[in-house]
C-alpha positions in Angstrom: -19.5 -5.6 9.5 -15.7 -5.7 9.7 -13.0 -5.3 7.0 -9.9 -7.4 7.5 -6.7 -6.7 5.6 -3.7 -9.0 5.4 -0.3 -7.9 4.0 2.3 -9.8 2.0 4.1 -11.2 5.1 0.9 -12.7 6.3 0.4 -14.6 3.0 4.0 -15.5 2.3 3.4 -19.3 1.8 0.7 -21.9 2.1 1.1 -22.4 5.9 0.7 -18.7 6.6 -2.3 -18.5 4.3 -3.9 -21.5 6.2 -3.3 -19.5 9.4 -5.0 -16.4 7.9 -8.0 -18.5 6.7 -8.5 -19.7 10.2 -8.4 -16.1 11.5 -11.0 -15.1 9.0 -13.2 -18.2 9.8 -13.0 -17.3 13.5 -14.0 -13.7 12.7 -17.0 -14.9 10.7 -18.2 -16.8 13.8 -18.3 -13.6 15.8 -19.3 -11.1 13.1 -22.3 -11.5 10.9 -20.5 -10.1 7.9 -16.8 -9.8 7.0 -14.9 -8.7 3.9 -11.2 -9.4 3.4 -8.5 -7.5 1.5 -5.3 -9.2 0.5 -1.9 -8.0 -0.8 0.1 -10.0 -3.3 2.1 -13.0 -1.9 5.2 -11.9 -0.1 7.9 -10.7 -2.5 5.8 -10.9 -5.6 5.3 -7.2 -6.3 9.0 -6.5 -6.1 9.6 -9.5 -8.4 7.0 -8.3 -10.9 8.7 -4.9 -11.1 12.1 -6.6 -11.5 10.8 -8.9 -14.2 9.3 -5.9 -16.1 12.5 -4.0 -15.9 14.4 -7.0 -17.2 12.0 -7.4 -20.1 12.2 -3.6 -20.9 16.0 -4.0 -21.2 15.6 -6.7 -23.7 17.0 -9.3 -21.4 15.8 -12.9 -21.7 16.4 -13.2 -17.9 12.8 -12.0 -17.5 11.7 -15.5 -18.5 13.5 -17.0 -15.5 12.0 -14.5 -13.2 8.5 -15.2 -14.7 9.1 -18.9 -14.1 9.8 -18.1 -10.4 6.6 -16.2 -10.2 4.7 -19.0 -11.9 6.1 -21.8 -9.7 5.4 -19.9 -6.5 1.7 -19.4 -7.3 1.2 -23.0 -8.5 3.0 -24.4 -5.5 0.9 -22.4 -3.1 -2.3 -23.4 -5.0 -1.3 -27.1 -4.9 -0.5 -26.9 -1.1 -3.8 -25.2 -0.3 -6.5 -27.0 -2.1 -7.6 -30.6 -2.2 -6.2 -32.8 -4.9 -9.5 -33.4 -6.6 -10.1 -29.7 -7.1 -6.6 -28.7 -8.1 -6.9 -29.2 -11.9 -10.1 -27.1 -12.1 -8.5 -24.2 -10.2 -5.2 -24.5 -12.0 -6.8 -23.8 -15.3 -8.0 -20.4 -14.0 -4.6 -19.5 -12.5 -2.8 -20.7 -15.6 -5.0 -18.4 -17.8 -4.0 -15.4 -15.7 -0.3 -16.4 -15.8 -0.6 -16.6 -19.6 -1.9 -13.1 -19.6 1.1 -12.0 -17.6 3.5 -13.8 -20.0 1.9 -12.0 -23.0 2.2 -8.6 -21.3 5.9 -9.2 -20.5 6.6 -10.5 -24.0 5.1 -7.2 -25.3 7.4 -5.2 -23.0 10.3 -7.3 -24.1 9.6 -6.7 -27.8 9.1 -2.9 -27.6 11.7 -2.5 -24.8 9.6 0.0 -22.9 7.9 -0.1 -19.5 5.7 2.9 -19.0 4.1 3.8 -15.6 0.7 2.8 -17.1 2.0 -0.6 -18.1 3.8 -1.0 -14.8 0.6 -0.6 -12.9 -1.1 -3.2 -15.0 1.9 -5.5 -14.5 1.8 -5.1 -10.7 -1.9 -5.8 -10.6 -1.2 -9.4 -11.3 0.2 -9.9 -7.8 -3.1 -9.1 -6.1 -5.3 -10.7 -8.7 -3.4 -14.0 -8.5 -3.1 -14.1 -4.7 -6.8 -13.2 -4.1 -8.0 -15.7 -6.7 -6.0 -18.5 -5.1 -7.1 -17.6 -1.6 -10.7 -17.5 -2.8 -10.2 -21.1 -3.9 -8.8 -22.0 -0.5 -11.9 -20.6 1.3 -14.2 -22.5 -1.1 -12.2 -25.7 -0.6 -13.0 -25.3 3.2 -16.7 -24.9 2.4 -16.6 -21.1 3.1 -18.5 -19.6 0.1 -16.2 -16.8 -1.0 -16.2 -14.6 -4.1 -13.2 -13.0 -5.8 -13.6 -9.2 -5.9 -11.5 -7.1 -8.2 -11.0 -3.7 -6.6 -10.6 -2.1 -10.0 -14.4 -2.3 -10.3 -14.8 -0.4 -7.0 -12.0 2.1 -6.6 -11.9 4.9 -9.2 -8.9 7.2 -9.5 -7.2 9.8 -11.7 -4.5 8.6 -14.2 -1.5 9.4 -12.0 -0.1 5.9 -12.5 1.9 4.3 -9.7 0.3 6.6 -7.1 -3.2 7.4 -8.2 -5.6 9.8 -6.4 -8.9 8.3 -5.4 -12.2 9.9 -6.5 -14.0 9.1 -3.2 -17.4 10.2 -4.5 -17.5 7.8 -7.5 -15.7 5.2 -5.4 -18.2 5.2 -2.5 -21.1 4.8 -5.0 -19.4 1.8 -6.6 -18.7 0.2 -3.3 -22.2 0.6 -2.0 -23.7 -0.8 -5.2 -21.3 -3.8 -5.2 -22.0 -4.8 -1.6 -25.7 -4.1 -1.6 -26.8 -7.7 -2.3 -23.7 -9.5 -1.4 -24.0 -12.3 1.2 -20.9 -14.3 0.5 -17.4 -13.5 1.8 -15.7 -11.0 -0.5 -12.0 -11.5 -1.1 -10.8 -8.1 -2.4 -7.7 -7.2 -4.2 -5.7 -4.6 -2.3 -3.5 -1.8 -3.9 -5.1 -1.8 -7.3 -7.8 0.5 -8.8 -8.8 2.0 -12.1 -9.7 5.2 -14.0 -13.2 5.9 -15.3 -11.9 4.5 -18.6 -11.1 1.2 -16.8 -7.3 1.7 -17.1 -5.5 -0.1 -14.2 -3.9 2.2 -11.6 -2.3 1.5 -8.2 -2.5 3.4 -4.9 1.2 3.4 -4.1 3.2 0.9 -2.2 1.4 -0.1 0.9 -1.8 0.8 -0.7 -3.7 -2.3 0.4 -4.2 -0.7 3.8 -5.7 2.3 2.0 -8.0 -0.1 0.0 -9.4 -1.6 3.3 -9.9 1.9 4.8 -11.7 3.2 1.7 -14.1 0.2 1.6 -14.6 0.2 5.3 -15.5 3.9 5.3 -17.9 3.6 2.4 -19.7 0.7 4.2 -19.6 2.3 7.7 -18.1 -0.8 9.2 -17.6 -1.1 12.9 -13.9 -1.7 12.7 -11.0 -2.0 10.1 -8.4 -4.6 11.1 -4.9 -4.4 9.5 -3.2 -7.7 10.1 0.6 -7.6 9.8 3.7 -9.3 11.3 4.1 -7.2 14.6 1.9 -6.9 17.7 0.6 -3.4 16.6 2.3 0.0 16.4 5.5 -0.2 18.5 7.2 2.5 20.5 10.2 2.3 18.2 11.6 0.2 15.3 12.3 -3.2 16.9 15.3 -3.7 14.6 17.0 -0.7 16.3 15.5 -0.8 19.8 15.4 -4.2 21.4 12.9 -3.4 24.1 10.3 -1.6 21.9 6.8 -2.6 22.9 3.3 -2.2 21.4 1.3 1.0 22.0 -2.3 0.0 23.0 -4.0 3.1 21.9 -3.3 6.0 19.4 -5.3 8.9 18.1 -5.6 9.2 14.3 -3.3 12.2 14.4 -0.6 10.4 16.4 -0.7 7.4 14.0 -0.5 9.7 11.0 2.6 11.4 12.4 4.3 8.2 13.2 3.5 6.6 9.8 4.6 9.7 7.8 7.9 9.7 9.6 8.9 6.1 9.1 6.7 3.8 11.1 5.9 1.2 8.3 3.2 -0.7 10.1 0.5 1.3 8.4 0.2 3.2 5.1 -0.2 7.0 5.8 -3.3 7.7 3.6 -5.1 4.9 5.4 -6.1 7.1 8.3 -8.1 9.7 6.3 -11.3 7.7 5.2 -11.5 6.1 8.7 -11.0 9.4 10.5 -13.8 11.1 8.5 -16.2 8.3 9.5 -14.7 7.9 13.0 -14.1 4.2 12.4 -11.5 2.6 14.6 -8.5 0.9 13.0 -7.0 -2.1 14.8 -3.4 -3.3 14.0 -3.0 -7.0 14.8 -0.4 -9.7 14.4 -1.1 -12.6 12.1 1.4 -14.7 14.0 0.0 -13.7 17.4 -3.7 -13.4 16.8 -4.8 -13.5 20.4 -2.9 -10.3 21.3 -5.2 -7.3 21.4 -3.0 -5.1 19.2 -3.1 -1.3 18.7 -6.4 0.5 18.4 -6.3 3.8 16.4 -9.3 6.0 17.0 -10.6 9.5 17.6 -9.4 9.8 21.2 -6.2 8.8 23.0 -7.3 6.8 26.0 -3.8 5.5 27.0 -2.3 8.1 29.2 0.6 6.0 30.6 3.2 7.7 28.5 3.4 11.3 27.3 5.5 10.3 24.3 3.9 7.5 22.2 6.8 6.5 20.1 10.0 7.4 18.1 10.1 6.9 14.4 12.8 7.6 11.8 13.4 7.6 8.1 16.7 5.9 7.2 17.4 7.5 3.8 16.7 11.1 3.0 18.4 13.8 1.1 18.9 17.3 2.6 18.9 20.3 0.2 20.1 23.6 1.6 19.3 26.8 -0.2 21.2 29.7 1.3 22.6 33.2 0.5 22.5 36.8 1.7 20.0 37.6 -1.1 17.3 35.6 0.8 17.4 37.8 4.0 14.2 39.9 4.3 13.1 39.1 0.7 9.4 38.1 0.6 8.3 35.2 -1.6 11.5 33.1 -1.5 9.9 30.2 0.3 6.8 30.4 -1.9 8.9 30.1 -5.0 11.1 27.4 -3.6 8.3 25.2 -2.4 6.0 26.0 -5.3 8.5 25.0 -7.9 9.0 21.6 -6.3 5.2 21.1 -5.8 4.6 21.6 -9.5 7.1 18.9 -10.2 5.3 16.5 -7.8 8.2 16.3 -5.4 7.0 15.6 -1.8 8.8 17.5 1.0 9.3 15.5 4.2 10.6 18.3 6.4 11.2 22.0 6.2 13.6 24.1 8.4 14.3 27.8 8.0 17.0 29.7 9.9 15.7 32.6 12.0 17.9 34.9 10.0 16.1 33.8 6.8 19.6 33.2 5.4 18.9 29.5 4.6 16.1 27.0 4.1 16.7 23.2 4.4 14.4 20.6 2.8 14.3 16.9 3.3 13.2 14.8 0.4 13.5 11.2 -0.8 16.9 10.5 -2.4 15.4 9.5 -5.8 14.3 13.1 -6.3 17.6 14.7 -5.4 19.0 15.5 -8.9 15.6 16.5 -10.2 15.0 18.9 -7.2 18.4 20.4 -7.5 17.9 21.2 -11.2 14.4 22.7 -10.6 15.7 24.9 -7.8 18.6 26.1 -9.9 16.2 26.9 -12.8 13.8 28.8 -10.4 16.6 31.0 -9.0 18.8 31.2 -12.1 18.9 35.1 -12.0 19.7 35.2 -8.2 22.5 32.7 -8.7 23.8 34.6 -11.6 23.9 37.8 -9.5 25.8 35.9 -6.8 
């Protein structure tokens, strides 16, 4: 069995979706069993967030944004399915769009968009895209079933970036697939708590969905289909002659993805690595290219350096002072206080003299981190 995952750029419009359907059909000819994970249509997740924020501000502009979302889904549905089936399918899509309208109307009335509500709002992107793509498969006489990943992937209630309970999740996945013979079209990115509250796995989480399901089912390979020919040696927007790396170890891929290589979501590696399942990165727009294979061993020894990655926007915090020299526990207090606040540290550098420590974090956490550090070291700062 194989798991194929397609990102938003692969399903940006009806023509791209038709191309993806052909890729899946070709895979079905070779493999006895295939399951497919899809992201929301290109740009829809960002538009849902924007629409939710507009509604929370009490702005009627949210209705215009909702109309854009509605029109995109209806247009894609109309372009994908036969005329005689359109009305039947439209009723189901219309019902879901009405649910979205009611949710946004509630946000508009109470003028509040909590992380919990935001997760539920974002879930409409994947639920709509996968429902429409399921219709497309059925229209081509490929018997497919819509599969809501919220029934499979169980998490804590850390909304917007939930932690997966792999034990409960693996049981749910195995139970779901035990007697399934039809093609499963699975929503990426979304999940739920044990109380059935909708959560999400963080932006880019559809890759993680595919890896979790693939590992639970012990598939032979997890394919991540994107818009580039695999993992490249550098960002092609910055390096014109960047080229695909044919083979990477899990560890190499993890390092590159953590430090800015956006082709794969960092947590994706863990479930596959535990089960030693290869991950293949392929290009939806160049399906015949072999892509990059990520596995347990690095078999491509042509280059000692695999790639260069970078993060464009970071904030650097420098904590320094003579009172740090030779004092045990400073680093523990510094890092611990940020960890308690849920602030992820990208990079740490300490001077050999112990006079200063530098931390790299995402810009959105800058003010919060500065305040936390000042609170933690309030007495040291007071004493100069």
